Residue, then its C-alpha position, 0 to 999 in steps of 0.5 A: m607103472n604097468q606090466t611092461g614097466r612103462t608109465g605115463p598117460k598113454a601106457e595107462l590108457g593102453a593098460f585100461l583098454r586091454s583090461r576091459r577088452a579081456r573081460m568081454r567075450p564075443e557072445d557078450a557083445g552079440l558077435r558070433s564066435f568063430g572057434s573056441r580057441r583065442r590067443v588072448p582072452g576077450l574080444r579081438r581088436e577088430e571086434l572091439a573097433q567094429l563095435a565102437g565104430v572106429s578103425v582098427d588102426y585108430y583103436t590100436s594106436h590108442s591101446s598100444i604103448r608102442a604107437g607113436 
């Protein structure tokens, strides 16, 4: 069970991706940081999708347990 109380492979994948994204800073990936204040720690979804070479929608659909 993850922090939202949901279980299953999709919830586990989402929790894994969020935890790994939170560990990195933009500077760690060679990206410029625009401002020091971020709502959540780590890379933004857009930054990670760019680095992975996938669309933001594709990444979001795999990292969000709400996606259908």
